C-alpha positions as CSV (number, residue, x, y, z in Angstrom):
1,M,-0.1,0.1,-0.2
2,L,1.3,3.5,-0.9
3,A,0.0,6.7,1.0
4,A,-0.6,9.6,-1.1
5,C,-0.8,11.5,2.1
6,S,-0.6,9.8,5.2
7,D,-1.7,6.3,6.6
8,D,-4.6,7.5,8.5
9,G,-7.7,5.2,8.3
10,G,-11.1,5.4,9.3
11,G,-13.9,7.8,8.6
12,A,-12.6,11.1,10.0
13,D,-9.0,12.1,11.5
14,S,-8.6,14.0,14.5
15,G,-9.1,17.2,12.3
16,G,-12.7,16.2,11.6
17,R,-11.5,15.7,7.9
18,T,-12.8,12.3,6.0
19,T,-10.4,10.1,4.7
20,L,-11.3,8.2,1.3
21,S,-9.4,5.3,0.0
22,Y,-8.6,5.0,-3.6
23,G,-7.9,1.5,-5.1
24,M,-5.6,1.4,-8.3
25,W,-3.2,-1.3,-9.8
26,D,-0.5,0.7,-11.6
27,P,2.7,1.7,-9.9
28,A,3.5,4.2,-12.8
29,Q,0.5,6.3,-12.1
30,V,1.1,6.8,-8.6
31,P,3.0,10.0,-8.8
32,G,0.6,11.3,-11.2
33,M,-2.2,10.4,-9.1
34,E,-0.5,11.7,-5.8
35,Q,-0.6,14.9,-7.8
36,V,-4.2,15.0,-8.9
37,I,-5.1,14.1,-5.3
38,A,-2.8,17.2,-3.8
39,A,-4.8,19.4,-6.2
40,F,-8.2,18.0,-5.3
41,Q,-7.3,18.3,-1.4
42,Q,-6.7,22.1,-2.0
43,E,-10.1,22.6,-3.2
44,H,-11.6,20.2,-0.2
45,P,-9.3,20.7,2.6
46,D,-11.9,18.5,4.7
47,I,-11.3,15.4,2.6
48,R,-8.1,13.3,2.5
49,V,-7.3,10.5,0.0
50,R,-5.3,7.6,0.8
51,I,-4.1,5.4,-2.4
52,E,-4.4,1.6,-1.9
53,L,-2.2,0.1,-4.7
54,T,-2.8,-3.5,-5.3
55,P,-0.7,-5.4,-8.2
56,W,-2.7,-6.2,-11.4
57,A,-2.1,-10.0,-10.8
58,S,-3.9,-9.8,-7.5
59,Y,-6.1,-6.7,-7.9
60,W,-9.7,-8.4,-9.0
61,T,-9.2,-11.2,-6.3
62,T,-8.3,-8.7,-3.7
63,L,-11.2,-6.5,-4.6
64,K,-14.0,-9.4,-4.8
65,T,-12.6,-10.3,-1.3
66,S,-13.0,-6.8,0.0
67,M,-16.5,-6.4,-1.7
68,R,-17.6,-9.4,0.3
69,G,-16.0,-8.4,3.6
70,G,-17.1,-5.0,3.5
71,T,-13.5,-3.3,3.2
72,A,-13.6,-2.2,-0.5
73,P,-11.7,1.3,-1.4
74,D,-14.4,4.1,-1.4
75,V,-13.4,4.7,-4.9
76,F,-11.6,2.5,-7.6
77,W,-10.5,1.7,-10.9
78,M,-12.7,-0.2,-13.3
79,N,-12.0,-1.9,-16.7
80,A,-14.5,-2.6,-19.1
81,V,-14.0,-6.4,-18.9
82,N,-15.1,-6.6,-15.2
83,F,-17.7,-3.5,-15.3
84,Q,-20.9,-5.0,-16.2
85,L,-20.3,-7.8,-13.4
86,Y,-20.0,-5.5,-11.1
87,A,-23.0,-3.3,-12.1
88,A,-24.9,-6.2,-12.3
89,H,-24.5,-7.1,-8.6
90,D,-25.4,-3.8,-7.2
91,V,-21.8,-3.5,-5.7
92,L,-21.5,0.1,-7.6
93,E,-22.9,3.4,-6.7
94,P,-25.2,4.9,-9.4
95,L,-23.6,8.3,-10.6
96,S,-26.4,9.3,-12.9
97,E,-28.1,11.7,-10.5
98,H,-24.9,12.8,-9.2
99,I,-23.8,13.8,-12.7
100,A,-27.1,15.6,-13.7
101,R,-27.0,17.7,-10.3
102,D,-23.1,19.0,-10.6
103,R,-23.1,19.1,-14.5
104,T,-20.1,16.8,-14.4
105,P,-18.6,17.2,-18.0
106,V,-19.3,13.8,-19.3
107,D,-19.7,15.1,-22.8
108,R,-16.0,16.1,-22.9
109,H,-15.1,12.2,-22.6
110,P,-15.2,10.1,-25.8
111,E,-18.7,9.1,-26.0
112,Q,-17.6,5.1,-26.6
113,L,-16.1,5.0,-23.3
114,V,-18.8,6.8,-21.4
115,R,-21.1,4.2,-23.0
116,L,-18.7,1.5,-21.5
117,Y,-19.7,2.4,-18.2
118,S,-23.3,2.6,-18.4
119,Y,-25.3,-0.3,-17.6
120,D,-29.3,-0.4,-18.0
121,G,-29.3,3.0,-18.7
122,T,-27.4,4.1,-15.5
123,Q,-24.0,5.5,-15.3
124,Y,-21.8,3.9,-13.0
125,G,-18.3,5.1,-13.9
126,L,-16.6,8.2,-15.4
127,P,-13.4,7.7,-17.4
128,K,-10.3,9.0,-16.4
129,D,-7.9,7.9,-19.4
130,F,-7.9,6.1,-22.7
131,D,-5.8,3.7,-25.0
132,T,-5.8,3.0,-28.5
133,I,-3.4,0.7,-30.5
134,G,-0.8,1.8,-32.8
135,L,1.8,0.1,-35.3
136,W,5.4,0.7,-33.6
137,Y,8.4,0.0,-35.9
138,N,12.2,0.0,-35.7
139,K,13.7,2.4,-38.2
140,A,17.0,0.8,-38.0
141,L,15.5,-2.3,-39.3
142,F,13.5,-0.6,-42.2
143,D,16.7,1.3,-43.1
144,K,18.7,-1.8,-43.1
145,A,16.3,-3.5,-45.4
146,G,15.8,-0.2,-47.6
147,I,12.0,0.0,-46.9
148,K,10.2,3.0,-46.4
149,Y,8.5,3.5,-43.0
150,P,4.8,2.9,-42.2
151,D,2.8,5.8,-42.5
152,T,-1.3,6.6,-42.4
153,S,-1.6,5.4,-46.1
154,W,-0.7,1.9,-45.3
155,T,-2.7,-1.1,-45.8
156,L,-2.6,-4.6,-44.3
157,D,-1.3,-5.6,-47.8
158,D,1.7,-3.3,-47.0
159,L,2.2,-4.7,-43.6
160,R,2.5,-8.4,-45.0
161,D,4.7,-7.3,-47.9
162,A,7.0,-5.3,-45.4
163,A,7.1,-8.1,-42.9
164,A,8.2,-10.5,-45.4
165,E,11.0,-8.2,-46.5
166,L,12.0,-7.3,-43.0
167,T,12.1,-11.1,-41.8
168,N,15.9,-12.3,-41.6
169,P,16.4,-15.7,-40.2
170,R,20.0,-15.7,-40.1
171,E,19.9,-12.8,-37.4
172,R,16.6,-14.4,-35.9
173,V,14.7,-11.1,-36.8
174,H,10.8,-11.3,-37.5
175,G,9.0,-8.8,-39.6
176,F,5.7,-8.7,-37.4
177,C,4.4,-10.5,-34.1
178,S,1.1,-11.9,-34.5
179,E,0.7,-12.5,-30.8
180,M,-2.4,-13.9,-29.2
181,H,-3.2,-10.9,-27.3
182,R,-6.8,-9.8,-27.5
183,Q,-6.8,-6.0,-27.3
184,I,-3.7,-5.1,-29.2
185,V,-3.4,-7.9,-32.0
186,L,-6.6,-10.3,-32.1
187,Y,-9.4,-7.7,-31.9
188,P,-8.0,-4.9,-34.2
189,A,-7.3,-7.5,-37.0
190,I,-10.8,-8.8,-36.7
191,H,-12.4,-5.2,-36.7
192,A,-9.9,-4.4,-39.8
193,A,-11.4,-7.0,-41.9
194,G,-14.9,-6.0,-41.2
195,G,-15.5,-8.8,-38.4
196,H,-16.9,-8.4,-34.9
197,V,-16.1,-10.2,-31.4
198,L,-19.5,-9.4,-29.9
199,R,-22.7,-8.0,-31.4
200,D,-26.3,-8.0,-30.2
201,G,-25.5,-10.5,-27.4
202,K,-24.0,-13.1,-30.1
203,S,-20.3,-14.2,-30.8
204,G,-18.7,-13.0,-33.9
205,F,-16.0,-15.8,-34.4
206,G,-18.2,-17.7,-36.9
207,D,-18.4,-14.7,-39.0
208,E,-16.4,-15.1,-42.4
209,R,-14.9,-11.7,-41.9
210,T,-13.9,-12.4,-38.7
211,V,-12.1,-15.5,-39.6
212,E,-10.6,-13.4,-42.7
213,G,-9.1,-11.0,-40.0
214,L,-7.6,-14.0,-37.9
215,R,-6.3,-15.8,-40.9
216,F,-4.2,-12.7,-42.1
217,L,-2.5,-13.0,-38.7
218,T,-2.0,-17.1,-38.8
219,D,-0.9,-16.8,-42.5
220,M,2.2,-14.5,-41.1
221,I,3.1,-17.4,-38.8
222,D,2.7,-20.3,-41.3
223,R,4.9,-18.4,-43.7
224,G,7.6,-17.6,-41.0
225,W,7.2,-13.9,-40.8
226,S,5.9,-13.9,-37.4
227,P,7.2,-16.1,-34.6
228,P,4.7,-18.7,-33.3
229,Q,2.6,-18.1,-30.1
230,S,4.6,-21.2,-28.7
231,A,7.7,-19.1,-29.0
232,M,6.1,-15.8,-27.5
233,V,5.0,-17.4,-24.2
234,E,7.9,-16.0,-22.4
235,N,9.5,-13.7,-24.8
236,I,6.1,-11.8,-25.8
237,G,6.0,-9.4,-28.8
238,R,6.7,-6.1,-26.9
239,V,10.1,-7.6,-25.5
240,R,11.0,-9.0,-28.8
241,F,10.5,-5.5,-30.0
242,W,12.5,-4.0,-27.5
243,S,15.4,-6.3,-27.8
244,E,14.9,-5.5,-31.9
245,K,14.3,-9.1,-32.6
246,T,11.0,-8.0,-34.2
247,A,10.5,-5.2,-37.0
248,M,7.0,-4.1,-36.3
249,V,4.4,-4.8,-33.5
250,N,0.8,-3.6,-32.5
251,D,1.0,-1.9,-28.7
252,L,-0.9,0.4,-26.6
253,S,-0.2,3.9,-26.3
254,A,0.1,3.4,-22.7
255,M,3.3,1.6,-23.6
256,A,5.1,4.6,-25.1
257,G,6.6,5.4,-22.0
258,Q,8.2,2.3,-21.8
259,M,9.4,2.3,-25.3
260,Y,10.8,5.8,-24.4
261,A,12.8,4.3,-21.5
262,V,14.5,1.8,-24.1
263,P,17.6,3.9,-25.2
264,A,17.9,2.2,-28.6
265,L,14.0,2.6,-29.3
266,K,14.0,6.2,-28.0
267,D,16.6,7.0,-30.8
268,H,15.0,4.8,-33.5
269,A,11.7,3.6,-32.9
270,G,8.4,5.2,-34.6
271,V,4.6,4.9,-34.5
272,T,1.6,5.3,-36.7
273,V,-2.1,4.3,-37.1
274,L,-3.0,0.7,-37.8
275,P,-2.8,-0.2,-41.1
276,K,-6.3,-0.4,-43.1
277,G,-7.9,-3.4,-44.1
278,R,-11.6,-3.4,-45.2
279,E,-11.9,-0.8,-42.4
280,H,-9.8,1.7,-40.8
281,T,-9.9,1.1,-36.9
282,T,-8.4,0.3,-33.7
283,V,-9.6,-0.8,-30.4
284,I,-10.5,1.8,-27.7
285,H,-10.4,1.2,-24.0
286,G,-10.0,3.1,-21.0
287,L,-10.1,2.8,-17.4
288,A,-13.1,4.4,-15.0
289,N,-13.3,5.8,-11.5
290,V,-16.2,4.1,-9.6
291,I,-17.6,4.3,-6.2
292,S,-18.3,1.6,-4.1
293,A,-22.1,0.9,-3.1
294,K,-21.1,0.1,0.2
295,S,-19.0,3.3,0.9
296,D,-20.1,5.1,4.2
297,K,-18.4,8.3,2.6
298,K,-20.4,8.4,-0.7
299,A,-20.6,12.4,-0.6
300,A,-16.8,12.8,-0.2
301,A,-16.3,10.0,-2.7
302,W,-18.3,11.7,-5.4
303,K,-16.8,14.9,-4.8
304,F,-13.3,13.1,-5.6
305,V,-15.0,11.2,-8.7
306,H,-16.5,14.5,-10.1
307,F,-13.0,16.4,-9.6
308,M,-11.3,13.5,-11.6
309,A,-13.8,13.7,-14.6
310,G,-12.9,17.7,-15.0
311,R,-10.0,19.5,-16.9
312,R,-7.7,20.3,-14.0
313,A,-7.3,16.5,-12.9
314,A,-7.0,15.5,-16.7
315,E,-3.9,18.0,-17.3
316,I,-2.3,16.8,-14.2
317,Q,-2.5,13.2,-15.3
318,A,-1.6,14.0,-18.8
319,K,1.7,15.8,-17.8
320,S,2.8,12.5,-16.1
321,G,3.2,11.0,-19.3
322,V,2.0,7.8,-18.5
323,T,-1.4,7.5,-20.3
324,I,-3.8,9.8,-22.2
325,S,-6.4,11.6,-20.2
326,S,-9.6,11.3,-21.8
327,H,-10.9,14.7,-21.1
328,E,-11.1,16.6,-24.6
329,G,-8.2,19.0,-25.0
330,T,-6.0,18.2,-22.3
331,Q,-3.6,15.8,-24.2
332,D,-0.9,18.2,-25.3
333,A,1.2,17.8,-22.1
334,W,1.3,13.9,-22.9
335,L,2.2,14.7,-26.5
336,K,5.2,16.7,-25.5
337,S,6.3,14.4,-23.0
338,M,8.0,12.1,-25.7
339,P,8.7,14.4,-28.7
340,E,10.8,11.7,-30.4
341,F,7.5,9.7,-30.9
342,D,4.6,10.9,-33.4
343,L,2.1,10.3,-30.4
344,Q,-0.9,12.4,-32.2
345,H,-1.6,9.5,-34.2
346,F,-2.9,7.8,-30.8
347,I,-5.3,10.7,-30.4
348,D,-6.4,10.7,-34.1
349,M,-7.5,7.1,-33.9
350,E,-10.2,7.6,-31.3
351,K,-12.5,9.0,-33.7
352,Y,-12.9,5.6,-35.3
353,G,-12.1,3.4,-32.4
354,V,-14.1,0.5,-31.7
355,P,-14.6,-0.1,-28.0
356,Y,-13.4,-3.0,-26.2
357,P,-15.9,-6.0,-26.4
358,S,-17.5,-6.7,-22.9
359,S,-20.6,-8.4,-21.7
360,K,-21.6,-9.4,-18.1
361,N,-19.4,-12.4,-17.9
362,T,-16.6,-11.4,-20.3
363,A,-13.9,-13.5,-18.6
364,V,-16.0,-16.7,-19.1
365,W,-15.8,-16.5,-23.0
366,E,-12.5,-14.8,-23.4
367,N,-11.0,-17.4,-21.3
368,L,-12.1,-19.8,-24.4
369,Q,-10.0,-18.1,-27.0
370,Y,-6.4,-18.9,-26.1
371,P,-7.1,-22.7,-25.7
372,L,-9.0,-23.0,-29.0
373,L,-7.0,-20.6,-31.1
374,G,-3.7,-21.8,-29.8
375,A,-3.0,-24.5,-32.0
376,A,-3.6,-22.2,-35.3
377,F,-1.3,-19.4,-33.9
378,S,1.5,-22.0,-33.5
379,G,1.1,-23.4,-36.9
380,K,-0.4,-26.6,-36.0
381,G,-4.1,-26.0,-37.0
382,G,-6.4,-24.4,-39.5
383,I,-8.1,-21.0,-38.2
384,E,-11.3,-21.6,-39.5
385,G,-12.4,-24.6,-37.8
386,A,-10.8,-23.3,-34.7
387,A,-12.8,-19.7,-35.0
388,R,-16.1,-21.5,-35.7
389,T,-15.6,-23.7,-32.7
390,L,-14.7,-20.8,-30.5
391,G,-18.0,-19.0,-31.8
392,E,-20.2,-22.0,-30.7
393,Q,-18.9,-22.2,-27.2
394,M,-18.9,-18.5,-26.8
395,D,-22.7,-18.3,-27.6
396,R,-23.5,-21.2,-25.3
397,A,-21.5,-19.0,-22.5
398,L,-23.4,-16.1,-23.5
399,K,-26.5,-18.1,-23.4
400,E,-25.9,-19.0,-19.9
401,E,-24.9,-15.7,-18.9
402,R,-28.4,-14.2,-19.9
403,K,-30.0,-16.7,-17.7
404,A,-28.1,-15.7,-14.9
């Protein structure tokens, strides 16, 4: 646990101030959140906020346990994968009436993110940041192969052709990583092909265009232009890119800071929008701040969440350089924090970003993907049959979800 101010617990300290607990999982964002909290406390000297940092690996398990025990943080981070499950079980405080009363600027945040945190017509979360996916590339490897750098005109055909030319078996360099990563590789490829993951409560994995998107990825593996998934269990695509063994990878805007921290990449890495297939698209996701329905300090918690949805908090967060603030017009500080990279591409893609697919029990059907698609992504099976089997099993899981 990291304390943003002091380690005092309880509802009110000796000075009569309310102390809120704030649950989050990313240590890289703690310094920025501490600055946001300091600004909030200047406006609300009767409220103190204490950060409770829980590692990602245990965040959701710890949160469920604390919910059952009545010790959950007053305010905490929520993602799209888990949101509907929590909202459906009445453990999140409804925010719609608060928003209307205090005129919280939800219209200054991307509409698709705001919708992600609405359930049955009620808003339960307010976005704090967003991620899009871009194509990162190694300029030195492109120069060595005599290939022009990727740009906004690129199509998936250009990506495939470049991957073939950039692959160098003698130096164990691959042109691209067709990694089994939902958010940064699988879902963008599916949507680029005009397919879908989830629509109207039904799976899209049996759709011909969804299969087309997945086939684009497995074809790279079959031709040797991407390492197979079995080779990326320990050395994931991102690590391969850092070690300059992969010329191109898809990755999050939130990873820009880590790219920037690698001396070689800071010098010769570039990023652009994802190449166009049938559609020009990316996947957009972002975290939201929510309030525990069991908190006994809801009035103070709302003041904090309302503040974090405003411009001042967003500008402070942007200056930290870790993630893109979701409040419109506050991203300049983030862009300027890493001038060597053309980060504007991540913001430009927001207008055609597809929200991360989710349902009440997202994890149930997402956990089917890796075992069912794994053989095809390791060069040992056809993707068509695997995708259709996944679609059938996902539909069964979604049917059970609707019964619950």
